[in-house]
N, C-alpha and C positions, 0 to 999 in steps of 0.2 A: 726355658719355661714354655708352657703349652702355647701361649699366644704367639710365640715366634715360629711355630711349626706351620709351614705352608699347607694349604688344603691338599688332600690327596688327589692326584690327577687320574686315579682309577676308581671306577664304581665298585660296589660290592658285587660279588659273584656268588649266587646261590646262598645269599645271606652272610657271606664271609667277607670281612674287610681285607684290603690288600695289606701285605706285609710292609711296614715302614722301617727303614734302616737309616740311621744317622752315621756318617763316616767319622771315625775318631781322629784325633790329632795324629800327625805323622812328623814329629820333630826331627827324626833322623833320615827322612826321605826314603823310607823303605819301599814305598809304592809309587812308582813313576806314573802309573796309570790305573784306571778303575779296575781293569781286568786282573792286574796283579794282586790288588787288595782282596777282591772277591775270591780269587783262587786260593789265597792264603787263608782267608776266613773259613772257607768251606772245605779245605783240604782234609781228606780222611773221613768225611761225613757222607751220608747218603744224599745230601743235597748238592754235592760238588758237581755231578753230571747235570743235574737239573738246572743249577745256576748257569752253567756254561751254555746250556741250550736256551735259557731265557734271554741271556745277553745276545746270543747269536741271532735269535728270532726277533729282536727288537721289543721285548716284552718287559724290559726294565726301564722305568721312567723317572726323570728328575722333576724338580719343581716346574710347574707350568705345563707339564705333559711332554717335555723334551725327551726323546728317545736317547737312551745312553748306550754307548758302545764300549767294548773292552779297551780300545785305544784312547778313550777320552781321558784327559788329565784328572788325576786324583784331587778332589776338592775337600779337604778336611772340614768337617762341620756341615757339609751338604747332606741333603736327604735324597733317598731314592725309594721307589715303591715297586712292588711286583706281586703278582699272584702266583703262589706255588702251584705246580701241577698236582691236582687232587686225584688220588686213586678212586676208582669206582667203589662205592660202599653199598653193602646190602641195605635195601630200603627197609626201615622199621615200619611195618604196615599197620600201625595203630594211631588213631587220631589224638591230637592234643586238644583237650576241652578247655574253653575259657570259662573260668569260675567268676572272675570279677575283672571289669575293665572300666577305667575312667580316663581323664586327661593325663594323669600322672602315673598310674599304677596298673599293672597287669598281673593277675594271678591265674595260673592254669593248673590243670590236672595233667601231670606228665605220666605217660605210660611206662611200664617196665621196659627195659632194654634200650631206652633212649637216653643218651647222655645229656646233661644240662647244657654244657658248653663245649666248644671244639677242643679236643685234646687227643694226641696220639693218632690212632687210626679212625677215630670218630670225629668228623669235621662237618660235613653238610647234614649228616643224619644226627643232628642234635636239636634240642628244643630251641635254643637260641637262633640257630640258622633257619630252621623251619618257620618259626614264628615271625621272624623279620620278613620273610617272603610271603607267608600266608596272610599276614595281617597288614602288610605294607608298613612296617615299623622299622626302618633301617637303623635307627639310633637306639633300639632296645638293648638293655643290658641287664644282667642278672643281679639281684640283690643278695642271693645266697645260692647254694647248689644242693641238689640231691645226687647221690651216686647213680650210675647208670642202671643198676639192678633194682633200685627202689622206685616205687610209683608214688604219685600224690602231688600235693600242693607245692608249687614253686612260684616265687615272687620275682617280677621284673620291673625295672624302672623304664618308663617310656621316654622321658626327656633327660638328656645328659645332665642338665642343671639340678635334677632331683636325685641323681644316682647316689651321691654320698649320703644323703639323708636316709634313704631306704637301706643302704648297706650298713649304716651305723646302728639301725634297729637291732640287727643280729649281732654286731660287734659288742654292743652295750647290753645284750641279753634282754631287750625290751619286747621280744616276741614270745608269746606262750605257744609252744608246739606240742602236739599230741600225735602219736603214731599208734598203729595197730600192727600186730604180728601174730602169725600162727607158728607154733613150735610144739615140741613134745610136752605132754603133761607129766610132771613128776611130783606126786604128792609129798615127797620128802623135802622138796625145796620150799622153804617158808616164804610166803608172799602175803602182802606186798612188802617190798624192801627197796632200799636205795643202794645202788652199786656205785662205788667210786674207785677209780684207778688212774694210773698215768699211762696214756696211750700215745704211741709214736707211730707215724706212718711215713715210710721212706718212699720217695718218688721212684717208680720203677719196680718196686717190690709189691706183690699183690696183697699180702696180708699185713695188717697193722699188728703191733705187738704191745703187750702190757709190760711195763717196767716196775716191778714190785718195790724197789728201793727208792723210788722217786715220789715227790709230792703229787697227789692226785690232780689231774687236769681235766678229768671227765667224770660227769655225774649223771646217772639215769635212774628214774623211778620205774619199777616194774610191778605191774598189777595183773593178776589173773582175773579175767572177765567171765569166761565160760569154759566148760570142758565138754568135748564130744569124743567119746572113745578114748584113744590115746593122744588126742590132739587138744592143745590148749589155745584159747584165744586171749591175747594179752594186750593190755594198754601200756604203752611206753611213753614216758615223759622225760625227754632229755633236758637237763639244765645247763648243758654246755653243748658245743657243736663240733667235736672232733670227728675226723674222717672214720667211717665205719663204726662209730661209737656204740650204737645200739646192737649191731651185729656182734661186736666184740663182747659186750656185757652180757648178752643173752647166752653166748657160747661159754662164757666164764661160769655161768650158773648151771651149765650142763643142759641148756635148752636152746640148741642152735636153731635158728629160724629156718623153717621149711623152704627148701630150694636154694639154700645158700651154697654157692660154688667155691667159697673161700674158707669158711669156718664151719667145722673144726679142721677140715683138710682142704687144701687147694686142689680142685679137680683139674683133670686134663682139659686143655683148651677145647671148647665146644665149637661146633659149626656156628658161625656168626648169624646164620639165618635160621637157627633152631630156636624157636620161641616157646618151647614147652617148659613146664616147671618154673615159671617166674618166681623170683624171691617173694615170699609172702610177708612183705613189709610195706606198709602204706603210711605216708604222711597224711594223716586224717584231718587235723585242724591247725589253723593259724589264728591267733588272736593278738591284736595290737592296735595302738592308736596311730593313725596316719600322721607322720611328721610334717607333711606338706599341707594337708587339708584339715587336720584335727579330727577327722572322722574315726569313730571307734569301729573296727572291723572284727567280725568273728566269722571266719570262712571255713567251709567244710568240704572235703572231697566228695565227689559223686561216684568214686570208684569203690570196689569191694575186693575182698580177698577170696578168690574163687575156690580154693581148696577147702574152705569151710563147708560149703554146700555141695561141691562137685569135685571131690578129690581125684576121681578117675579122669575126668575131663581135664583137670589141671595138669595131670601127669602125661597125658597122651595127645592133646589137641594142639598142633603147632599153628593153627590158622585163626583161632579165636583170639580176640583182643584180650590180653591178660587184665584181670581186675574188673571185668565187666560181667 
């Protein structure tokens, strides 16, 4: 149980917690020392060489800050901590704007191209890591997530004891969410309409898929707000929260969102520092009753979708903050 976990002997680095590892039981005595276990655990992975280096350099710590060495006896049930070597990441050069902050809750405007939480190659250049450092909130945690290409409102819990309450708002669908999107206008597509389907997203696979023979698990309301030439401005209201749901449903209607590198076709990998043509999808509004304070919140993004008024700039300018 959590109360039996010793405090981490390492501080955060660039807003990132140290990795915590608990040593499993070893009833057959397979691992005479710590080095043999870690070698077996990371064998054949990209982390094998890094782990050997961390041990050699004295950067793996046990409870109380004791430096662990490869020859130390294996202690089943013990804990160890370390910071992975973090590769250099291209800096996402756009600010995170605070929309609401109180003792318990933080809501921000996340820019395009910034992941919400560390994952894969995006670690320090994430909203969570940057906000922990910029606002000096080391215990900050996300209540939900936006994908890296989507901009707009994201909610974070400031105190660990409030985390479950805010996360449950989304799990129990007690948050009214509204998005804006720019996509082609097709007068033959009847709108407004509600789109339902079964969406599955496999980790490591870029695009989610719809499975037509399965019970729907995703529902989105799609409304056309305005038309400008061949471009439509849409209001999207998700009633569920599947990964890429709005992007998948707009593509299903034959209205792929402007700037989408995945739907309908997965594009070739782009230069990670190329910030042109951000996905024209914005999490515009969040409405909910705060489960901790009882306050009724109706929060709105201060960002906008640039291609609506400046399509040429959206297509060609890599230096301007997207959505401003």
